[in-house]
N, C-alpha and C positions, 0 to 999 in steps of 0.2 A: 493427519487431521481426520477424525472420524466423521461419518456422514452427519451425525447429530450436531456437530460443531460448525458445519460449513456456513450456515446463514449467519451465525454469530461472528465467525471468523471474518467473513466478508464485511459485515457492517462495522465491526471494530477496526478492521484494516483501513477502510475508507475514512473513518473518523481519525485514525492515527495519522494518515497521510495529510488530511485537512489541517490537523493541529501542528504537525511536525515538519511538513514539507509542502505547504500549500502551493508553492510555485510549480509543482508537477502538473496539477490540474490546469492552472493558468497558461502554462506553456503549451499544453496540448490543445487548449481552446483557441489560443491566439495563432499558433504556428501551424496547427492541423497536421503535425507530424512529430515523430519522436527522434531526436538526434541521438548520436552515440553517447554524448554526455548525459542527456536526459535519461536514456535507457540505463546507464550505470547508476544514476541517482535512484531510479525506480527500483532496481534490483537491490541496492543497499538498503533502501527504506523498507522494502518487504522483508528482507533478511533481519533487519532490526526489529520489525514488528513480530516476526515469527519467534524470535528469542524471548519476547515478552508475553506472548499469547498463552493464556492458561486454559488447558484443555479440560473438558468436563470429566468427572470421575465416574 
């Protein structure tokens, strides 16, 4: 990711998580920790987002 895309990447990734895997934020808020299962879900969600993210030209 280029420096000029970092802010957009961050905001779009957070939106992607909120829409596609909202339970990630809820579990972190309620349990105040990240289980191995949640960690795997986070990694998969980020990988899914990265494959869809369109870089600036």
